[in-house]
N, C-alpha and C positions, 0 to 999 in steps of 0.2 A: 215373619212367619208365625211367631208366637201369637200375635194379635189376630191373624187370619184364623188360626185353629181355635182360639178362644171365642171369636165371633161365631164360628160355625157350630161349635159344641154348645154354646149358650143358646143359639137358635134351636138346635135339636132338643135340648132340655125343655125350653119354653114351649115347644110344639107338642109336649106330652104332659099336659097339666094333671092328668090322672095317673101318671106314671107310664112306663113302657120300657122299650128296649133301645139301647144306644150301643152301637158297635163302631169301633175304629179299626181299620185294616190298612196295613202298608204293604206295598209290593212294588216290584220293578216291572215296567213295561217299556222295554228298550225303545227309545233312548231316555225315558222318563222315570223319575221316582214318583210314586203315586200314594196318596193318602185318601181313604174313603171313609166318610162319616155317614152312618145310616141310622135313622130313627124310625120308630113305629108310631109316630105322632099323627097329627091332623092332616098332613099332606098339603098339597097346593092345588087350588082349582085351576081349570084351564084359563079362566079370565085373568088370574093373577100371575100365571107362569111368565107371560111376556113382560110383566112389570118388575120382575125380580131383578134386583141390582140397581133399579132407578133410585137416585137420591131422594130421600124423604118419603118413599113409598113404604107403608107398613100396614099390616092388618091388625096390629095390636093397639090396645087403648094407651098403653105406655110404651115409649120408645121413640126414637128419632127417625127411624127408617134409613139410617146411614150405615148400619153394620155390613150389609152385603156390597154396598158401593165402595166401602173402605176395603173389603176383601178383594174386589176387582182391581183396585189400585195396587194393592200389595202383590197380587199374583202377576199382574202386568210388569211390575218392577223386577220380578224374578223370571221373566220371559216364559211364564207358565200359563196354565188354563184352569178355570174353575167351571165345572158343569154341575148344575143342580137339576135333579130328576125326581119327579113324583108322578105316580100313575093317576093321582087325583085325590080328592078329599077322603080322609080316613085310611089312606094307603101308605102313609109315611113318606119320607124324603131321603134321598141319597145325594150327598155332595162329594164330588170327586175332584181332587186337586192333582194336577200333573205339573211337575217342574223338571227341566232338563237335568239329567244325572250325569255327572262326570266321575268315572271311577277314580279311586285314589291313585296318585302317581307312584309308580314302582320304579326305582332306579335299577338299571342293569349294571351289575358289577362284574 
């Protein structure tokens, strides 16, 4: 999970070369624990939305294009989901992670 968060936060920061806003929000949406990472960066074009997560796909000069495909593998190993949303170029991006949440065990005495 640490690698998943690092990849998503790194992507958000790199999407804002002139600076911007990055927010991280956590919440419960029964039966899932959710983490939402939002940036005010360059956003994602319609053309690129369907390519997101494809191994070796990147829009950057530097990079391997493996970050989001690795994120997909990590989230699948946790039986969760990863949704990437952008209204389009210049509108930022929101990545939402959902993983099954099991409340802590409380013993009855």
